[in-house]
C-alpha positions as CSV (number, residue, x, y, z in Angstrom):
1,M,-7.5,-21.5,11.4
2,P,-7.8,-20.6,7.7
3,S,-4.8,-18.9,6.0
4,V,-4.6,-15.4,4.7
5,V,-5.1,-15.2,0.9
6,I,-3.3,-12.5,-1.0
7,T,-5.3,-11.9,-4.2
8,L,-7.0,-9.3,-6.5
9,P,-10.2,-7.9,-5.0
10,R,-13.7,-8.5,-6.2
11,E,-15.9,-5.4,-7.0
12,D,-18.3,-6.2,-4.1
13,E,-15.3,-5.8,-1.7
14,L,-14.7,-2.1,-2.6
15,P,-16.8,-0.8,0.3
16,A,-14.8,-2.9,2.8
17,I,-11.5,-1.8,1.2
18,S,-12.6,1.8,1.5
19,M,-13.5,1.4,5.2
20,L,-10.2,-0.3,5.9
21,A,-8.1,2.3,4.0
22,W,-10.0,5.4,5.2
23,P,-12.1,4.9,8.3
24,D,-13.1,8.6,8.2
25,V,-16.2,8.8,6.0
26,A,-15.4,12.2,4.5
27,T,-11.9,11.0,3.4
28,A,-13.4,7.8,2.0
29,K,-15.9,9.8,-0.1
30,R,-13.1,12.0,-1.3
31,R,-10.9,9.0,-2.2
32,H,-13.7,7.0,-3.9
33,L,-12.7,7.9,-7.4
34,A,-9.0,6.9,-6.8
35,L,-10.1,3.6,-5.3
36,R,-12.4,2.9,-8.3
37,A,-9.6,3.8,-10.8
38,W,-7.2,1.5,-9.0
39,F,-9.7,-1.4,-9.1
40,D,-10.6,-0.8,-12.7
41,A,-6.9,-0.8,-13.7
42,G,-6.2,-4.0,-11.7
43,Q,-3.9,-2.0,-9.4
44,L,-5.3,-3.3,-6.1
45,I,-4.1,-6.4,-4.1
46,I,-5.9,-7.4,-0.9
47,A,-5.3,-9.8,2.0
48,R,-8.5,-11.8,2.8
49,L,-9.1,-14.0,5.9
50,D,-12.4,-15.9,6.3
51,G,-13.9,-13.8,3.6
52,A,-13.1,-10.5,5.2
53,V,-10.7,-7.9,3.7
54,I,-7.9,-7.4,6.3
55,G,-5.3,-5.6,4.1
56,V,-4.9,-3.7,0.9
57,I,-2.2,-2.3,-1.3
58,A,-2.4,-0.1,-4.5
59,V,0.3,0.3,-7.1
60,D,-0.1,2.9,-9.7
61,E,2.1,5.2,-11.9
62,S,1.5,8.5,-10.0
63,F,5.2,9.2,-9.2
64,F,7.0,10.7,-12.2
65,D,5.5,8.0,-14.4
66,Q,7.1,5.3,-12.1
67,R,5.3,2.6,-10.2
68,F,4.3,3.9,-6.8
69,V,2.5,2.5,-3.7
70,P,0.1,5.3,-2.7
71,L,-1.9,3.1,-0.3
72,I,-1.1,0.2,2.0
73,A,-3.4,-0.5,5.0
74,V,-3.8,-3.5,7.3
75,A,-6.7,-3.9,9.7
76,E,-5.6,-2.8,13.2
77,S,-6.5,-6.2,14.7
78,H,-4.1,-7.9,12.2
79,R,-1.1,-5.6,12.4
80,R,2.4,-6.9,13.2
81,L,1.7,-10.3,11.8
82,G,3.6,-10.0,8.5
83,L,0.6,-8.8,6.3
84,G,2.4,-5.6,5.4
85,K,5.4,-7.6,4.2
86,A,3.2,-10.0,2.3
87,L,1.4,-7.2,0.5
88,L,4.5,-5.3,-0.4
89,S,6.1,-8.5,-1.6
90,A,3.1,-9.3,-3.7
91,A,3.2,-5.8,-5.2
92,T,7.0,-6.0,-5.8
93,D,6.5,-9.4,-7.5
94,R,4.0,-7.9,-9.9
95,V,6.0,-4.9,-10.9
96,A,8.8,-4.8,-13.6
97,G,11.1,-1.9,-13.0
98,R,11.4,0.5,-10.2
99,L,8.8,0.7,-7.4
100,F,8.6,3.7,-4.9
101,T,6.5,4.6,-1.9
102,A,6.4,7.4,0.6
103,S,5.7,7.5,4.4
104,P,5.3,10.4,6.8
105,D,8.4,10.7,9.0
106,S,6.0,10.1,12.0
107,N,4.9,6.7,10.7
108,F,7.6,4.6,12.5
109,P,6.0,1.2,11.9
110,M,5.9,1.8,8.1
111,R,9.5,3.1,8.1
112,M,10.5,-0.1,10.0
113,L,8.6,-2.3,7.6
114,L,10.3,-0.7,4.6
115,A,13.7,-1.0,6.3
116,S,13.1,-4.7,7.0
117,L,12.5,-5.3,3.3
118,H,15.6,-3.3,2.3
119,W,13.8,-0.4,0.7
120,E,16.2,2.6,0.2
121,N,15.3,6.0,1.5
122,V,15.8,8.1,-1.6
123,G,14.7,11.6,-0.4
124,T,12.6,13.7,1.8
125,V,10.0,16.4,1.0
126,R,9.2,18.9,3.7
127,G,6.0,21.0,3.8
128,V,3.7,18.6,1.9
129,D,1.3,18.9,4.8
130,D,1.2,20.2,8.4
131,H,2.2,16.8,9.8
132,G,6.0,16.8,9.1
133,S,8.0,15.5,6.2
134,Q,7.3,12.8,3.7
135,L,10.2,10.2,3.2
136,F,10.4,8.6,-0.2
137,Y,11.6,5.0,-0.7
138,R,12.6,2.7,-3.6
139,A,12.2,-1.0,-3.5
140,P,15.4,-3.1,-3.8
141,T,16.2,-3.5,-7.5
142,T,17.1,-7.1,-7.3
143,G,14.1,-9.3,-7.9
144,N,11.8,-6.7,-9.5
145,G,13.6,-6.0,-12.7
146,G,14.7,-2.5,-11.7
């Protein structure tokens, strides 16, 4: 079986990335400009298996001018195989300085992933949406220059 490749995406992979990140067509259309901006800025990293995009992560500077992971997604059929860890590690390796992300308090798998990588919970924001609180995390400072 071929191994998963963690790499930068090609432009022709943007539709597949969009479908992976936002299966809802209306959401994908609304997020198209952000996806394009991340691609143009070199802020996307993907996981590819047999030519198919099976994971994606974006790192931008949208959090108080700090590096932030606004998107991480893994194909449902490939979850719990270490791809989330691989994508977060690839992003952390590329970033000098602090790196943050957020997760809804209801997203237990993401919270466990971040805990397994020793990301620190640095705060909670309530009332962002109707689905509960957002928990904010910072990557460990050792190994990423922060």
